[in-house]
N, C-alpha and C positions, 0 to 999 in steps of 0.2 A: 716750842710752838704748840699753839693751841688751836684746835679746830673749831671753827665757828659753829654755832649751834644751827641745825637746819632749821629753816623757816617752815612751820607746820602748814602754812597755805600753799607752799611749793610742793610739799609731799602730797597734799590732797589733790592738786592740780595734776601731778604726775600720776597718782593713783587713777584719777578720772580719765586721763589720757590713756592709760594702759587698759582700764576697763573698756573704753570705746574701741581701742585697737583689738581687744580680745572679742568683742561683739561682732566687729567686722570680720574677723578671722573665722568666727563660728558661721556667719552668714555665707562667707566665701566657701568654707568646707561643706556646708550643706548644698549649696549650689553645685559644687564638684561632685558630690555624692549623686545628686539627681542627675546630672549630665552623665556620670559613669553608669548609672542604671540605664539610661536611655540608650547610651551607646553600646552597652551589652545586648540589649534587646535588638538593636540594629544588627549586630554582629550575628546573633542567633538567627535572625530573620534571613540575612545574607546566606548564612550557612545552609538553612533549610532550602532556600531558593536554589543555590548550588547544587545540592543534593537532588532536588527535583529536576534541575536541568540535565544532570548525569543520567538519572533514571529515564527521563523522557528521550534522551539521545540514544540510550540504549534500546528502548522500545522501538523508536523509529528505525534504528538500524536492523533490528530482528525483522520488523515489518517490511523493510526494503528488501532484505534477502529473501524473505518468503514470497513477495510479490514477484521478484526476479525468477524464483523457482517455478511459481505458478505460471508465469509468462512462458518459460522454456517449456513446461509441460504442455501447455495449451498449443505451442508451436509444434511440438512433437506430435500431438494429437491431430492437428490439423494436417500435418504432412502424411500421417497414417491414413486419414480419411481420404486425402487425395490419391494416395497409392491404392487404397482399396477401391475407390471409385474407378480408377484407370483400369484396375484388374477386372473389376465387373464389366466395365465397357469392352474389354478385350474378350471376355467370356460371352457376352451377348452378341458380338460380332462373330464370333465362332458359331454360335447357335443359329444366327440369321443365315450364315453361309451354308451350314449343314441343311437348314430347312429350304434354302434356295436350290440347292443341289437336288433334294428329294423332290421338290415341286417341278423342277426342270425335267427330272426323269419321268415323273407322272404325266406331264404334259406331252411327251414323246409317244406315250402309249395311244394307239389309234382309238381305243375305246373311250379315252378321256377327251376326245376332240369335240364332244357335243357342247353346245353354248351353255347349257346348265353346268356342266363339269368345269368349263373355262371360267364361268361366273364364280363358282365356288372356290376354285383355285385362286383366283384373284382376290376375292374376299379375304381367304386364308393369308395371302401375301401381305395385304394391307394390315390385317391383325398381327402377323409377325413383326412387320416393320413398326407397329405401334408398341406391342408388348416387349420387344427387345430393342427399343429406342436407346441410344447411348444417353447417359446422364451427363449433366453439366458438372464437370470436376473442378472448375475454376472457383466455384462457390459451394464448397461442401456443406451440407447441413441446411441448405436453403432450398 
């Protein structure tokens, strides 16, 4: 058996087809490389975004905890102010009661029955009621 001689034109056509295929393959590989680079950039961007999300979440959590502590401390301070105000009102009431007792005793003295003395005692009573007036403890600090 003899093998037929290959036709040189057929060989050239096959070589040209192979060259066209290789050229198309090079173009496809270049496009894949370009897309691969773009995909890697997206992945890096997403990783950075995720990292920033985690960092911001931690910061928000820390700020929320600090805000809760500040609110709690402010409420404790408000309660202490109210308590202090109420204690001050009680102390002022005792002082008014003491001065009322003293002035009542002074007015019983016959020497203090003059209109001038009665006017002075009344002025002093008004001063005491103003100076020792109770404070509004419902709105401390105002």
